[in-house]
C-alpha positions as a Markdown table, in Angstrom:
| # | Residue | x | y | z |
|---|---|---|---|---|
| 1 | Met | 27.0 | -27.7 | 6.5 |
| 2 | His | 26.6 | -31.2 | 7.9 |
| 3 | Pro | 29.3 | -33.7 | 6.9 |
| 4 | Arg | 28.3 | -36.4 | 4.5 |
| 5 | Tyr | 27.6 | -39.6 | 6.3 |
| 6 | Asp | 29.3 | -42.8 | 4.9 |
| 7 | Ala | 26.6 | -45.4 | 5.7 |
| 8 | Ser | 28.7 | -48.2 | 4.3 |
| 9 | Ser | 31.4 | -47.8 | 6.9 |
| 10 | Thr | 29.1 | -48.3 | 9.9 |
| 11 | Leu | 26.1 | -50.3 | 8.8 |
| 12 | Pro | 26.3 | -54.1 | 9.0 |
| 13 | Gln | 24.3 | -54.4 | 5.8 |
| 14 | Arg | 23.7 | -52.3 | 2.7 |
| 15 | Pro | 20.1 | -51.7 | 1.6 |
| 16 | Glu | 20.3 | -54.2 | -1.2 |
| 17 | Ala | 21.3 | -57.0 | 1.3 |
| 18 | Leu | 18.1 | -56.4 | 3.2 |
| 19 | Cys | 15.9 | -57.7 | 0.4 |
| 20 | Asn | 16.3 | -61.3 | 1.4 |
| 21 | Ser | 17.5 | -61.3 | 5.0 |
| 22 | Asn | 14.7 | -59.0 | 6.3 |
| 23 | Glu | 11.9 | -60.0 | 3.8 |
| 24 | Lys | 9.6 | -61.3 | 6.5 |
| 25 | Ala | 9.7 | -58.0 | 8.5 |
| 26 | Phe | 9.1 | -56.1 | 5.3 |
| 27 | Thr | 6.0 | -58.0 | 4.3 |
| 28 | Glu | 4.4 | -58.1 | 7.8 |
| 29 | Thr | 0.8 | -56.8 | 7.8 |
| 30 | Arg | -0.5 | -54.6 | 10.6 |
| 31 | Ser | -3.7 | -52.7 | 11.4 |
| 32 | Lys | -1.8 | -49.6 | 12.3 |
| 33 | Pro | 1.5 | -48.1 | 11.0 |
| 34 | Gln | 5.0 | -48.2 | 12.5 |
| 35 | Ile | 6.6 | -44.8 | 12.4 |
| 36 | Leu | 10.3 | -43.8 | 12.8 |
| 37 | Leu | 10.8 | -40.3 | 14.2 |
| 38 | Val | 14.3 | -38.9 | 13.5 |
| 39 | Glu | 14.6 | -35.7 | 15.6 |
| 40 | Asp | 17.6 | -34.6 | 17.7 |
| 41 | Glu | 15.7 | -32.1 | 19.9 |
| 42 | Val | 14.1 | -34.2 | 22.6 |
| 43 | Pro | 11.3 | -31.7 | 23.5 |
| 44 | His | 10.1 | -31.5 | 19.9 |
| 45 | Ala | 10.3 | -35.3 | 19.7 |
| 46 | Ala | 8.2 | -35.7 | 22.8 |
| 47 | Leu | 5.5 | -33.3 | 21.4 |
| 48 | Leu | 5.5 | -35.0 | 18.1 |
| 49 | Gln | 5.1 | -38.5 | 19.6 |
| 50 | Ala | 2.2 | -37.3 | 21.8 |
| 51 | Ser | 0.5 | -35.7 | 18.8 |
| 52 | Ile | 0.5 | -38.8 | 16.6 |
| 53 | Ala | 0.4 | -41.5 | 19.2 |
| 54 | Asp | -3.2 | -42.5 | 18.3 |
| 55 | Leu | -2.2 | -42.9 | 14.6 |
| 56 | Ala | 0.5 | -45.5 | 15.1 |
| 57 | Glu | 1.1 | -49.0 | 16.4 |
| 58 | Ser | 4.6 | -47.9 | 17.5 |
| 59 | Ile | 6.8 | -44.8 | 17.2 |
| 60 | Asp | 10.6 | -45.4 | 17.4 |
| 61 | His | 12.8 | -42.4 | 18.1 |
| 62 | Ala | 16.2 | -41.8 | 16.6 |
| 63 | Gln | 18.3 | -38.6 | 17.5 |
| 64 | Thr | 21.0 | -39.0 | 14.9 |
| 65 | Gly | 21.4 | -40.2 | 11.4 |
| 66 | Ala | 23.4 | -43.1 | 12.6 |
| 67 | Glu | 20.6 | -44.2 | 14.9 |
| 68 | Ala | 18.2 | -43.8 | 12.0 |
| 69 | Phe | 20.3 | -46.0 | 9.7 |
| 70 | Ala | 20.5 | -48.7 | 12.4 |
| 71 | Ala | 16.7 | -48.7 | 12.9 |
| 72 | Leu | 15.9 | -48.8 | 9.2 |
| 73 | Ser | 18.3 | -51.7 | 8.7 |
| 74 | Ser | 16.6 | -53.8 | 11.3 |
| 75 | Lys | 12.9 | -53.0 | 11.1 |
| 76 | Lys | 10.2 | -52.2 | 8.6 |
| 77 | Phe | 8.6 | -48.7 | 9.0 |
| 78 | Asp | 5.6 | -47.4 | 7.2 |
| 79 | Leu | 6.6 | -43.7 | 7.6 |
| 80 | Val | 9.7 | -41.8 | 8.5 |
| 81 | Ile | 9.3 | -38.3 | 10.0 |
| 82 | Leu | 12.7 | -36.8 | 9.4 |
| 83 | Asp | 14.4 | -33.6 | 10.7 |
| 84 | Ile | 16.7 | -32.0 | 8.1 |
| 85 | Gly | 19.2 | -30.6 | 10.6 |
| 86 | Leu | 20.6 | -33.6 | 12.5 |
| 87 | Pro | 23.8 | -33.4 | 14.5 |
| 88 | Asp | 25.8 | -35.9 | 12.5 |
| 89 | Val | 24.4 | -35.8 | 9.0 |
| 90 | Asn | 22.1 | -33.8 | 6.8 |
| 91 | Gly | 18.5 | -35.2 | 6.7 |
| 92 | Phe | 18.8 | -35.3 | 2.9 |
| 93 | Glu | 21.6 | -37.9 | 3.2 |
| 94 | Val | 19.3 | -40.1 | 5.3 |
| 95 | Gln | 16.6 | -39.7 | 2.6 |
| 96 | Arg | 18.9 | -40.8 | -0.2 |
| 97 | Trp | 19.8 | -43.9 | 1.8 |
| 98 | Ile | 16.1 | -44.6 | 2.5 |
| 99 | Arg | 15.4 | -44.5 | -1.3 |
| 100 | Asp | 17.8 | -47.5 | -1.7 |
| 101 | Leu | 15.9 | -49.7 | 0.7 |
| 102 | Pro | 14.0 | -52.6 | -1.0 |
| 103 | Ser | 10.6 | -51.2 | 0.2 |
| 104 | Pro | 11.4 | -47.5 | 1.0 |
| 105 | Pro | 8.8 | -45.9 | 3.4 |
| 106 | Pro | 7.5 | -42.5 | 2.6 |
| 107 | Val | 9.4 | -39.6 | 4.3 |
| 108 | Leu | 7.8 | -36.5 | 5.9 |
| 109 | Phe | 10.4 | -33.8 | 6.4 |
| 110 | Val | 10.2 | -31.5 | 9.5 |
| 111 | Thr | 12.5 | -28.6 | 9.8 |
| 112 | Ala | 12.9 | -25.4 | 11.7 |
| 113 | Glu | 14.0 | -23.5 | 8.6 |
| 114 | Glu | 11.3 | -21.8 | 6.6 |
| 115 | Ser | 13.0 | -21.9 | 3.3 |
| 116 | Val | 11.5 | -22.3 | -0.2 |
| 117 | Glu | 14.7 | -23.8 | -1.4 |
| 118 | Lys | 14.7 | -26.5 | 1.4 |
| 119 | Gly | 11.1 | -27.3 | 0.5 |
| 120 | Val | 11.9 | -27.7 | -3.2 |
| 121 | Glu | 14.9 | -29.8 | -2.4 |
| 122 | Ala | 12.9 | -32.1 | 0.0 |
| 123 | Met | 10.2 | -32.7 | -2.7 |
| 124 | Arg | 12.9 | -33.3 | -5.3 |
| 125 | Gln | 14.5 | -35.9 | -3.1 |
| 126 | Gly | 11.2 | -37.7 | -3.1 |
| 127 | Ala | 9.7 | -36.6 | 0.3 |
| 128 | Ala | 6.0 | -37.2 | 0.7 |
| 129 | Asn | 5.6 | -33.8 | 2.4 |
| 130 | Tyr | 7.4 | -31.0 | 4.1 |
| 131 | Val | 6.5 | -29.2 | 7.4 |
| 132 | Val | 8.0 | -26.2 | 9.0 |
| 133 | Lys | 8.1 | -25.9 | 12.8 |
| 134 | Arg | 5.7 | -23.0 | 13.3 |
| 135 | Ala | 3.1 | -22.4 | 15.9 |
| 136 | Asp | 0.6 | -24.9 | 14.5 |
| 137 | Tyr | 3.1 | -27.4 | 13.2 |
| 138 | Leu | 1.9 | -30.3 | 15.5 |
| 139 | Thr | -1.5 | -30.0 | 13.8 |
| 140 | Thr | 0.1 | -29.8 | 10.4 |
| 141 | Val | 2.2 | -32.9 | 11.1 |
| 142 | Thr | -1.0 | -34.8 | 12.1 |
| 143 | Asp | -2.6 | -33.7 | 8.9 |
| 144 | Ala | 0.4 | -34.8 | 6.8 |
| 145 | Val | 0.7 | -38.2 | 8.5 |
| 146 | Thr | -3.0 | -38.8 | 8.0 |
| 147 | Glu | -2.8 | -37.9 | 4.3 |
| 148 | Ile | 0.3 | -40.0 | 3.7 |
| 149 | Leu | -1.0 | -43.1 | 5.4 |
| 150 | Arg | -4.5 | -43.1 | 4.2 |
| 151 | Asp | -3.9 | -45.4 | 1.2 |
| 152 | Ser | -1.5 | -47.8 | 3.0 |
| 153 | Phe | -3.8 | -49.6 | 5.3 |
| 154 | Pro | -7.2 | -51.4 | 5.1 |
| 155 | Ser | -10.2 | -49.1 | 4.7 |
| 156 | Pro | -11.4 | -49.4 | 8.4 |
| 157 | Leu | -8.3 | -47.5 | 9.4 |
| 158 | His | -9.3 | -44.6 | 7.2 |
| 159 | Ala | -12.3 | -43.9 | 9.5 |
| 160 | Ser | -10.2 | -44.1 | 12.6 |
| 161 | Leu | -7.6 | -41.8 | 11.2 |
| 162 | Phe | -10.2 | -39.2 | 10.2 |
| 163 | Arg | -11.7 | -39.4 | 13.7 |
| 164 | Val | -8.3 | -39.0 | 15.3 |
| 165 | Arg | -7.8 | -35.9 | 13.2 |
| 166 | Ala | -11.1 | -34.5 | 14.3 |
| 167 | Arg | -10.1 | -34.9 | 17.9 |
| 168 | Ala | -6.8 | -33.1 | 17.2 |
| 169 | Glu | -8.8 | -30.2 | 15.7 |
| 170 | Ser | -10.5 | -29.5 | 19.0 |
| 171 | Gly | -8.9 | -27.0 | 21.4 |
| 172 | Glu | -9.5 | -29.6 | 24.1 |
| 173 | Thr | -11.3 | -32.9 | 24.1 |
| 174 | Thr | -12.7 | -33.0 | 27.6 |
| 175 | Ser | -16.3 | -32.0 | 28.0 |
| 176 | Gln | -15.8 | -28.6 | 29.7 |
| 177 | Leu | -15.5 | -25.0 | 28.6 |
| 178 | Val | -12.9 | -23.1 | 30.6 |
| 179 | Gly | -13.4 | -19.4 | 31.2 |
| 180 | Gln | -15.5 | -16.9 | 33.1 |
| 181 | Ser | -15.7 | -14.2 | 30.4 |
| 182 | Glu | -19.2 | -13.0 | 29.4 |
| 183 | Ala | -18.7 | -14.5 | 25.9 |
| 184 | Met | -18.0 | -18.0 | 27.4 |
| 185 | Gln | -20.9 | -17.7 | 29.8 |
| 186 | Asn | -23.2 | -17.0 | 26.8 |
| 187 | Val | -21.8 | -20.1 | 25.0 |
| 188 | Arg | -22.6 | -22.2 | 28.1 |
| 189 | Arg | -26.2 | -20.8 | 28.2 |
| 190 | Leu | -26.7 | -21.8 | 24.6 |
| 191 | Val | -25.2 | -25.2 | 25.2 |
| 192 | Glu | -27.7 | -25.8 | 28.0 |
| 193 | Val | -30.7 | -24.7 | 25.9 |
| 194 | Tyr | -29.7 | -26.5 | 22.7 |
| 195 | Ser | -28.9 | -29.7 | 24.5 |
| 196 | Ala | -32.6 | -30.1 | 25.3 |
| 197 | Thr | -33.5 | -30.1 | 21.6 |
| 198 | Asp | -32.8 | -32.4 | 18.7 |
| 199 | Ala | -32.6 | -29.8 | 16.1 |
| 200 | Thr | -29.6 | -29.5 | 13.7 |
| 201 | Leu | -26.9 | -27.1 | 15.0 |
| 202 | Leu | -24.2 | -25.1 | 13.3 |
| 203 | Ile | -21.1 | -24.0 | 15.3 |
| 204 | Tyr | -19.0 | -21.2 | 14.1 |
| 205 | Gly | -15.5 | -20.4 | 15.3 |
| 206 | Glu | -11.9 | -19.9 | 14.2 |
| 207 | Thr | -9.6 | -22.9 | 14.0 |
| 208 | Gly | -8.6 | -24.0 | 17.5 |
| 209 | Thr | -11.4 | -22.3 | 19.4 |
| 210 | Gly | -12.9 | -25.6 | 20.7 |
| 211 | Lys | -15.8 | -26.3 | 18.4 |
| 212 | Asp | -15.4 | -30.0 | 19.1 |
| 213 | Val | -15.7 | -29.3 | 22.8 |
| 214 | Val | -19.0 | -27.6 | 22.4 |
| 215 | Ala | -20.3 | -30.4 | 20.2 |
| 216 | Arg | -19.3 | -33.0 | 22.7 |
| 217 | Met | -20.9 | -31.1 | 25.6 |
| 218 | Ile | -24.2 | -30.8 | 23.7 |
| 219 | His | -24.2 | -34.5 | 23.0 |
| 220 | Ala | -23.2 | -35.4 | 26.6 |
| 221 | Glu | -26.1 | -33.3 | 28.0 |
| 222 | Ser | -28.7 | -34.4 | 25.5 |
| 223 | Ala | -31.2 | -37.2 | 25.5 |
| 224 | Arg | -28.8 | -39.0 | 23.1 |
| 225 | Lys | -25.9 | -39.1 | 25.6 |
| 226 | Glu | -26.1 | -43.0 | 25.8 |
| 227 | Gly | -25.7 | -43.2 | 22.0 |
| 228 | Pro | -22.5 | -42.8 | 20.0 |
| 229 | Phe | -20.8 | -39.5 | 19.3 |
| 230 | Val | -19.0 | -39.8 | 15.9 |
| 231 | Ala | -16.7 | -36.9 | 15.0 |
| 232 | Val | -15.7 | -36.5 | 11.3 |
| 233 | Asn | -13.3 | -33.9 | 9.8 |
| 234 | Cys | -14.7 | -33.3 | 6.4 |
| 235 | Ala | -11.5 | -31.6 | 5.3 |
| 236 | Ala | -9.4 | -34.7 | 6.0 |
| 237 | Ile | -11.2 | -37.2 | 3.8 |
| 238 | Pro | -10.2 | -37.6 | 0.2 |
| 239 | Asp | -12.9 | -37.0 | -2.4 |
| 240 | Ala | -12.6 | -40.5 | -3.7 |
| 241 | Leu | -13.4 | -42.0 | -0.3 |
| 242 | Met | -16.0 | -39.6 | 0.9 |
| 243 | Glu | -19.2 | -41.4 | -0.2 |
| 244 | Ser | -18.1 | -44.8 | 1.1 |
| 245 | Glu | -16.9 | -43.3 | 4.4 |
| 246 | Phe | -20.2 | -41.5 | 5.0 |
| 247 | Phe | -22.7 | -44.0 | 3.7 |
| 248 | Gly | -20.8 | -47.3 | 3.8 |
| 249 | Ser | -20.5 | -49.9 | 1.0 |
| 250 | Arg | -21.5 | -53.5 | 0.2 |
| 251 | Arg | -19.1 | -56.2 | -0.6 |
| 252 | Gly | -18.0 | -56.3 | -4.3 |
| 253 | Ser | -19.5 | -52.8 | -5.0 |
| 254 | Phe | -16.1 | -51.6 | -6.2 |
| 255 | Thr | -12.5 | -52.9 | -6.7 |
| 256 | Gly | -11.0 | -53.9 | -3.4 |
| 257 | Ser | -14.3 | -54.0 | -1.6 |
| 258 | Val | -14.0 | -57.5 | 0.1 |
| 259 | Arg | -16.6 | -57.0 | 2.9 |
| 260 | Asp | -19.5 | -54.9 | 3.9 |
| 261 | Arg | -18.5 | -51.6 | 5.6 |
| 262 | Glu | -20.6 | -49.3 | 7.8 |
| 263 | Gly | -20.2 | -45.6 | 7.2 |
| 264 | Phe | -20.4 | -42.7 | 9.6 |
| 265 | Phe | -24.2 | -42.5 | 9.4 |
| 266 | Ala | -24.6 | -46.1 | 10.5 |
| 267 | Glu | -22.0 | -45.6 | 13.3 |
| 268 | Ala | -23.9 | -42.6 | 14.6 |
| 269 | His | -27.3 | -44.2 | 14.7 |
| 270 | Arg | -29.3 | -43.1 | 17.8 |
| 271 | Gly | -26.5 | -40.7 | 18.6 |
| 272 | Thr | -24.8 | -37.5 | 17.3 |
| 273 | Leu | -22.8 | -37.1 | 14.0 |
| 274 | Phe | -20.4 | -34.1 | 14.3 |
| 275 | Leu | -19.3 | -32.8 | 10.9 |
| 276 | Asp | -16.3 | -30.6 | 11.5 |
| 277 | Glu | -15.2 | -28.2 | 8.7 |
| 278 | Ile | -18.5 | -28.7 | 6.9 |
| 279 | Gly | -17.6 | -26.0 | 4.4 |
| 280 | Glu | -15.0 | -28.3 | 2.9 |
| 281 | Leu | -17.7 | -30.8 | 1.8 |
| 282 | Pro | -17.9 | -31.1 | -2.0 |
| 283 | Leu | -21.1 | -30.1 | -3.7 |
| 284 | His | -22.1 | -33.6 | -4.8 |
| 285 | Leu | -22.0 | -34.9 | -1.3 |
| 286 | Gln | -23.8 | -31.8 | 0.0 |
| 287 | Ser | -26.9 | -32.9 | -1.9 |
| 288 | Lys | -26.8 | -36.4 | -0.5 |
| 289 | Leu | -26.3 | -35.0 | 3.1 |
| 290 | Leu | -29.3 | -32.8 | 2.5 |
| 291 | Arg | -31.4 | -35.8 | 1.5 |
| 292 | Val | -30.4 | -37.7 | 4.6 |
| 293 | Ile | -31.4 | -34.7 | 6.8 |
| 294 | Glu | -34.8 | -34.4 | 5.1 |
| 295 | Ser | -35.7 | -38.1 | 4.8 |
| 296 | Gly | -33.8 | -39.8 | 7.6 |
| 297 | Ala | -32.5 | -42.5 | 5.2 |
| 298 | Tyr | -29.5 | -43.2 | 3.0 |
| 299 | Arg | -28.3 | -45.8 | 0.6 |
| 300 | Ser | -24.9 | -47.5 | 0.9 |
| 301 | Ile | -22.7 | -47.9 | -2.2 |
| 302 | Gly | -23.9 | -51.2 | -3.9 |
| 303 | Ala | -27.0 | -51.6 | -1.7 |
| 304 | Ser | -30.4 | -52.3 | -3.3 |
| 305 | Ser | -32.4 | -50.5 | -0.6 |
| 306 | Glu | -32.2 | -47.6 | 1.7 |
| 307 | Thr | -31.4 | -47.7 | 5.4 |
| 308 | Ser | -33.2 | -45.5 | 7.9 |
| 309 | Val | -31.1 | -43.7 | 10.5 |
| 310 | Asp | -31.9 | -41.8 | 13.7 |
| 311 | Ile | -29.2 | -39.2 | 14.3 |
| 312 | Arg | -28.7 | -35.6 | 15.3 |
| 313 | Ile | -26.3 | -33.6 | 13.1 |
| 314 | Val | -24.1 | -31.0 | 14.6 |
| 315 | Ala | -21.9 | -29.2 | 12.0 |
| 316 | Ala | -19.0 | -26.8 | 12.5 |
| 317 | Thr | -17.0 | -24.4 | 10.3 |
| 318 | Asn | -14.4 | -21.7 | 10.5 |
| 319 | Arg | -15.7 | -20.2 | 7.2 |
| 320 | Asn | -18.5 | -17.9 | 6.5 |
| 321 | Leu | -21.0 | -20.3 | 4.9 |
| 322 | Lys | -23.3 | -17.5 | 3.7 |
| 323 | Asp | -20.4 | -16.1 | 1.6 |
| 324 | Gln | -19.8 | -19.6 | 0.2 |
| 325 | Val | -23.5 | -19.8 | -0.7 |
| 326 | Asp | -23.2 | -16.5 | -2.5 |
| 327 | Glu | -20.1 | -17.8 | -4.3 |
| 328 | Gly | -21.8 | -21.0 | -5.3 |
| 329 | Ala | -19.5 | -23.2 | -3.3 |
| 330 | Phe | -22.2 | -24.3 | -0.7 |
| 331 | Arg | -25.8 | -25.2 | -1.3 |
| 332 | Ala | -28.2 | -22.6 | 0.0 |
| 333 | Asp | -30.8 | -25.3 | 0.9 |
| 334 | Leu | -28.3 | -27.3 | 2.9 |
| 335 | Tyr | -27.1 | -24.1 | 4.6 |
| 336 | Tyr | -30.6 | -23.2 | 5.9 |
| 337 | Arg | -31.2 | -26.8 | 7.0 |
| 338 | Leu | -28.0 | -26.8 | 9.0 |
| 339 | Asn | -28.4 | -23.3 | 10.4 |
| 340 | Val | -31.5 | -24.0 | 12.5 |
| 341 | Leu | -29.6 | -23.4 | 15.7 |
| 342 | Arg | -26.3 | -21.5 | 15.9 |
| 343 | Ile | -23.4 | -21.0 | 18.3 |
| 344 | Ala | -20.5 | -18.7 | 17.6 |
| 345 | Ile | -17.4 | -19.4 | 19.7 |
| 346 | Pro | -15.2 | -16.3 | 20.4 |
| 347 | Ala | -11.5 | -16.2 | 19.5 |
| 348 | Leu | -9.1 | -16.3 | 22.4 |
| 349 | Arg | -8.1 | -12.7 | 21.7 |
| 350 | Glu | -11.7 | -11.7 | 22.3 |
| 351 | Arg | -11.7 | -13.2 | 25.8 |
| 352 | Arg | -8.3 | -12.5 | 27.1 |
| 353 | Ser | -9.5 | -12.6 | 30.7 |
| 354 | Asp | -9.8 | -16.4 | 30.3 |
| 355 | Ile | -6.2 | -16.9 | 29.3 |
| 356 | Pro | -4.8 | -17.4 | 32.8 |
| 357 | Leu | -7.6 | -19.8 | 33.7 |
| 358 | Leu | -6.9 | -21.8 | 30.5 |
| 359 | Ala | -3.2 | -21.9 | 31.1 |
| 360 | Asp | -3.7 | -23.1 | 34.7 |
| 361 | Phe | -6.2 | -25.7 | 33.4 |
| 362 | Phe | -3.7 | -27.2 | 30.9 |
| 363 | Ile | -0.8 | -27.1 | 33.4 |
| 364 | Lys | -2.9 | -29.1 | 35.9 |
| 365 | Lys | -4.0 | -31.5 | 33.2 |
| 366 | Tyr | -0.4 | -32.3 | 32.1 |
| 367 | Val | 1.1 | -32.2 | 35.6 |
| 368 | Ser | -1.2 | -34.6 | 37.3 |
| 369 | Asp | 0.8 | -35.5 | 40.4 |
| 370 | Gly | -0.4 | -32.5 | 42.4 |
| 371 | Asn | 2.9 | -30.5 | 42.0 |
| 372 | Ala | 1.7 | -28.2 | 39.2 |
| 373 | Pro | 3.8 | -25.0 | 39.0 |
| 374 | Asn | 2.6 | -21.5 | 39.9 |
| 375 | Leu | 2.6 | -18.8 | 37.3 |
| 376 | Thr | 4.6 | -15.6 | 38.0 |
| 377 | Pro | 3.1 | -12.2 | 37.1 |
| 378 | Glu | 5.7 | -12.0 | 34.3 |
| 379 | Ala | 4.5 | -15.3 | 32.8 |
| 380 | Ile | 0.9 | -14.2 | 32.9 |
| 381 | Glu | 1.8 | -10.8 | 31.3 |
| 382 | Gln | 3.5 | -12.7 | 28.5 |
| 383 | Leu | 0.5 | -14.8 | 27.9 |
| 384 | Met | -1.8 | -11.8 | 27.9 |
| 385 | Ala | 0.4 | -10.0 | 25.4 |
| 386 | Ala | 0.5 | -12.8 | 22.8 |
| 387 | Ser | -1.7 | -12.6 | 19.7 |
| 388 | Trp | -2.8 | -16.3 | 19.8 |
| 389 | Pro | -3.7 | -16.8 | 16.1 |
| 390 | Gly | -4.1 | -20.5 | 16.9 |
| 391 | Asn | -6.5 | -19.8 | 19.8 |
| 392 | Val | -7.0 | -22.3 | 22.6 |
| 393 | Arg | -5.2 | -25.1 | 20.7 |
| 394 | Glu | -2.1 | -22.9 | 20.3 |
| 395 | Leu | -2.2 | -22.1 | 24.1 |
| 396 | Lys | -2.4 | -25.8 | 24.9 |
| 397 | His | 0.7 | -26.5 | 22.7 |
| 398 | Val | 2.6 | -23.6 | 24.3 |
| 399 | Val | 1.9 | -25.1 | 27.8 |
| 400 | Gln | 3.1 | -28.5 | 26.6 |
| 401 | Arg | 6.3 | -27.1 | 25.1 |
| 402 | Thr | 7.0 | -25.1 | 28.3 |
| 403 | Leu | 6.4 | -28.1 | 30.6 |
| 404 | Val | 8.9 | -30.2 | 28.5 |
| 405 | His | 11.6 | -27.8 | 29.7 |
| 406 | Trp | 10.2 | -27.3 | 33.2 |
| 407 | Arg | 12.3 | -28.8 | 36.1 |
| 408 | Gly | 10.5 | -27.4 | 39.1 |
| 409 | Gly | 9.6 | -24.1 | 40.7 |
| 410 | Pro | 7.3 | -21.4 | 39.3 |
| 411 | Ile | 7.0 | -20.7 | 35.6 |
| 412 | Tyr | 8.6 | -17.3 | 34.7 |
| 413 | Ala | 8.0 | -17.5 | 31.0 |
| 414 | Phe | 6.3 | -19.6 | 28.4 |
| 415 | Ala | 7.8 | -21.1 | 25.2 |
| 416 | Ile | 5.8 | -19.0 | 22.9 |
| 417 | Asp | 6.9 | -18.8 | 19.2 |
| 418 | Glu | 9.1 | -15.7 | 18.7 |
| 419 | Ala | 6.6 | -14.3 | 16.2 |
| 420 | Asp | 4.0 | -14.1 | 19.0 |
| 421 | Thr | 6.4 | -12.8 | 21.7 |
| 422 | Pro | 6.6 | -9.1 | 22.1 |
| 423 | Val | 10.2 | -7.8 | 22.0 |
| 424 | Val | 10.7 | -5.1 | 24.7 |
| 425 | Thr | 13.0 | -2.5 | 23.3 |
| 426 | Ser | 15.6 | -0.6 | 25.3 |
| 427 | Thr | 17.7 | 2.6 | 25.2 |
| 428 | Phe | 20.9 | 0.5 | 25.0 |
| 429 | Lys | 22.5 | -0.3 | 21.6 |
| 430 | Asp | 22.6 | -4.0 | 22.4 |
| 431 | Pro | 21.1 | -6.9 | 20.4 |
| 432 | Pro | 17.3 | -7.0 | 21.0 |
| 433 | Ile | 16.4 | -9.6 | 23.6 |
| 434 | Ser | 12.8 | -10.2 | 24.6 |
| 435 | Gln | 11.9 | -10.2 | 28.3 |
| 436 | Ala | 10.3 | -13.6 | 27.9 |
| 437 | Ala | 13.4 | -15.1 | 26.3 |
| 438 | Leu | 15.7 | -13.7 | 29.0 |
| 439 | Ile | 13.4 | -15.0 | 31.8 |
| 440 | Met | 13.3 | -18.4 | 30.1 |
| 441 | Glu | 17.1 | -18.7 | 29.9 |
| 442 | Leu | 17.6 | -17.4 | 33.5 |
| 443 | Ser | 15.1 | -20.0 | 34.7 |
| 444 | Arg | 16.8 | -22.8 | 32.7 |
| 445 | His | 20.3 | -21.9 | 34.0 |
| 446 | Arg | 19.3 | -20.8 | 37.5 |
| 447 | Gly | 20.6 | -17.3 | 37.1 |
| 448 | Arg | 24.1 | -18.2 | 35.9 |
| 449 | Leu | 25.1 | -15.3 | 33.6 |
| 450 | Gly | 27.7 | -17.2 | 31.5 |
| 451 | Pro | 25.4 | -19.9 | 30.2 |
| 452 | Val | 22.5 | -17.4 | 29.8 |
| 453 | Ala | 24.7 | -15.1 | 27.7 |
| 454 | Ala | 26.0 | -18.1 | 25.6 |
| 455 | Ala | 22.4 | -19.3 | 25.0 |
| 456 | Leu | 21.3 | -15.8 | 23.8 |
| 457 | Gly | 24.5 | -15.1 | 21.9 |
| 458 | Val | 25.4 | -11.9 | 23.7 |
| 459 | Ser | 27.9 | -10.8 | 26.4 |
| 460 | Thr | 27.4 | -11.1 | 30.1 |
| 461 | Arg | 27.4 | -7.3 | 30.4 |
| 462 | Thr | 24.5 | -7.2 | 28.0 |
| 463 | Ile | 22.6 | -9.7 | 30.2 |
| 464 | Gln | 23.3 | -7.7 | 33.3 |
| 465 | Arg | 22.0 | -4.5 | 31.7 |
| 466 | Arg | 18.9 | -6.3 | 30.5 |
| 467 | Ile | 18.3 | -7.7 | 34.0 |
| 468 | Cys | 18.4 | -4.2 | 35.5 |
| 469 | Glu | 16.3 | -2.8 | 32.7 |
| 470 | Phe | 13.5 | -5.3 | 33.1 |
| 471 | Gly | 13.6 | -5.1 | 36.9 |
| 472 | Leu | 14.6 | -8.8 | 37.4 |
| 473 | His | 16.5 | -10.2 | 40.4 |
| 474 | Leu | 19.0 | -13.0 | 40.0 |
| 475 | Lys | 18.2 | -14.4 | 43.5 |
| 476 | Asp | 14.8 | -15.4 | 42.3 |
| 477 | Phe | 16.3 | -17.6 | 39.6 |
| 478 | Arg | 19.2 | -18.9 | 41.7 |
| 479 | Ala | 16.7 | -20.1 | 44.3 |
| 480 | Leu | 14.9 | -22.4 | 41.8 |
| 481 | Lys | 15.1 | -26.1 | 42.6 |
| 482 | Tyr | 15.4 | -28.7 | 39.9 |
């Protein structure tokens, strides 16, 4: 249990005193939000900051409850991302203090504990959302931030938030497909052929396989490459905003509409409109999308006439749209209009030979000074054995997490979530320790048995037995340079 934190003993001002003294800061208007991240683990904080950087004007970082109290007392934040397990105070205590602020920002709880009770308590305390640190939690946090902030800023920000979310959905945003497997060579051939046409295209693939990468490549190699590429995540847009976001609106057409706004179709004129997660589009908007495809024209909300548009539509989904048609959740006529050309992107588990190439690609992307680490056979074996339910995006996040801890030398093991790391059993009656976890700690502590044993919660004798059993050599780790 964390001790209760007595904010009154350390803060120069209580929340009620901030109403007058800090009123200007609390009423300041901005085009993008200011976010406070309260996270004591620096690696997780670095990954979270990188994941939501495009969404915020600034991201302040506090590692303790005391630092969070100080930041909240002196600055207005539009969102607080709050870890429950802080070193000096329970996150719920920080949340209770936040509720007493004159203009309390919404709180997004992030925790390593997957507990129903914790989730219920977080929502009871008034949290806007609750995220558990699992394999895909960076994407989940991005989703949650977008959802929480969508109503807090002028409508032009909505579109930018949705497009940022669409970029996050891609396994990688650069225009290249990494891999030499037969499946990926077939995808490249289809990209080359389909780029020469202007027909509507439907891309299938599990979440994280890189549907956005394929869509961008097709646009970049097409006759429309000089035009805009507008990526939209249909699953991220609230139903109430969908029509105005897609088709735009005229001033005065609804409450709060103080100026004309262009929608996604207008922005994509003479370019490509990429509709990710098309299966999430509600039926009433499906019919309007079908009409635009058929007529090449649309009508903005409040407009008296139609606007012609010249676009190519590329759609993507991780669902079986044919099954949705059979269930009445997707229009059959729209399905056949979208499914003119089709590309199916394989899951990462179906092209395991590409995993080392992808890992090397991401390592060199994030270590850009020419000193990228080499991968040991043990590290490659670990990557090949993982299940990769999050596909290429999950592999990218694993590389990012690993590099946060990397201090030089080769990589002996990757920071894969424990659920995806095979545990090698042994004949000894010792606590189970995975080979990957042992290699990670040996690398981190340069072969010093005491710290390794303490980190894994076992005796040094157990560590010695495991080293022998796995065929490891301490000299390899003691020679590492940091």
